[in-house]
N, C-alpha and C positions, 0 to 999 in steps of 0.2 A: 791251655796245655801247650807247653813248649815243644817244638820240633827240634830234635837233635840230629845233626848229620855227623857221622863218624867216618865215612868213606868219601874220597874225592878222586876225580879222574886225574890222570897224569898230565893232561893238557886240555886247555879250553878249546872250544870250537873256533875256527878261524872266522866264521861268518855263517850266514844263512841265506837262502835264496831270496833275492830282491834287496838285500842290504847293500847300500852304497859302500864301496870298499875303502875309500879314502877321501881326502880333501882336495884331490886334484880338480882342476877346472873341468866342468862338465855342462851338459845342457839337459833340461827336463821340460817335458810337455805334458799335457793332459788330454785324454780322449775318453769318449763314452763307450763302455763295454757293450758289445752287441750280442755276444754268445750267451745262450741260456745257461750253460754250465759255468759262466763267469770266466775270469782270467786270473789264474794263480799268480802269486808273487814270484818274481824271478823267471818269468816266461817271456818269450818273444811276442810282440804284438805287431799286427799288420793292418793295413787300411781295411776298413769295413765297408759296408754298403752306404751308410750315412755319411754326410759331409765331415763330421767330427767323430765318426765311429771307429772302433778297432775290434779286431778278432784275433784269436790265437791260431787260426788256420793259416799255415804258411802259404805265401804267395811269392812266386818268382817274378812277378810283374815289376818293372822298373819303378822305384819309389814306393813300393808297397810296405817295406819294413819301416816301422815307426819307432821302435825302441824296445827296451826290456822293462817289464813292470817292476816298479819300486815298492818294496814292502812298506806298508802303512799300518802300524799297529793300532791306529785309531779306528780302522775299518773293522777288524775282528781281533781283539786283544786276547782271545781265549784259544785253547787248543782243542781240537776235535770238533764235534758238531754242537752248535749253540742252540738255545731255545727256539730261535727262529727257523731252525732246520737247515741253515746254510753252513757249509764247511768253513773252517777258519783259514786264514792266510790266503784270501782270494778276494778279488774285486768282483762284485756281483753284477749281473746283467743290469744295464742302465745306470750303473754306478760310474763315477768319474775316476779313471785310473791314472796314476802318475807313471810316466814312462821316461826312461833315460835313453836319449838317443846319441849321447856322447859322454864318455867317462868310463869309470871302472865300477863294476857291479858284480856281486856274487850270484852264481847260478849253480845248478847241479849238472855235472858232466854226464852225458849220456853215452860216452865212450872214453877210452883212455885218451888223454890229451898230453901235448907237449907245449912248453912255453913258446909262444910265437906262432902256433899252428892256427890256420884259418878256421873260423867257426861256421857251422852249418846247422840248420834246424830240420829235424825229421818231420814226417807227416804227423807224428804223435806229439810234436812240440819239444822233443829232447834236443839238447845241444850236443853236437858231435863234431869230431875232427874229420869225419868221412864225407867226401863230396858226393858219392854215388847216390843218385835219386833224391838228394836232399837240397834244401833251399839255402843258398849262400846269403850271409848277412855281413855287413861291414864291421866285423869284429874279429879279434884274435884272443886266444886263451893266454892268460898271463902266468899260468902255473902248469907244471907237469904233475898230473894226478891220474888215478884209476877211475874207471867208470863208477858212477854213483856217489862220487865225492864232490863236496862243494869246491868250486873253483872261481877265481877271478876272471871276468871277461872284460876285455878292453874294447869298448864300442867306439867306433869312429863315425863321424858324420859322413853320409854318403854324398 
């Protein structure tokens, strides 16, 4: 049976969380996810307890920020919950996560942002332009967007 599509959106999505935004030079590393809940694509990762571990729990300790998790469609290519019971678009506990610690990557804005504004991570893992009680990361927003919108984040090596 053929599927017919008769309606189309006015514009396509600019990107999705964890998608590398362009072909600019960047740097990628990998770390083992320590969190039981896993590490969603497009989230900040910080040093974990293990030598090569990472966690989504923000840490202001010098050198704790490791990078932003890169989307890997080979990990979970489906939407929703799969047969294994794990959510899609997430690196699972003990899985190897790809992290971008330099370059431009898409994330979801947790607040209104302006181009060039410094980026911070809230205790819940959201990216915000607000410094109050949040963890600074070596990154700036590349777009002016409203909260909840996908935005380019330019990560610089610390």
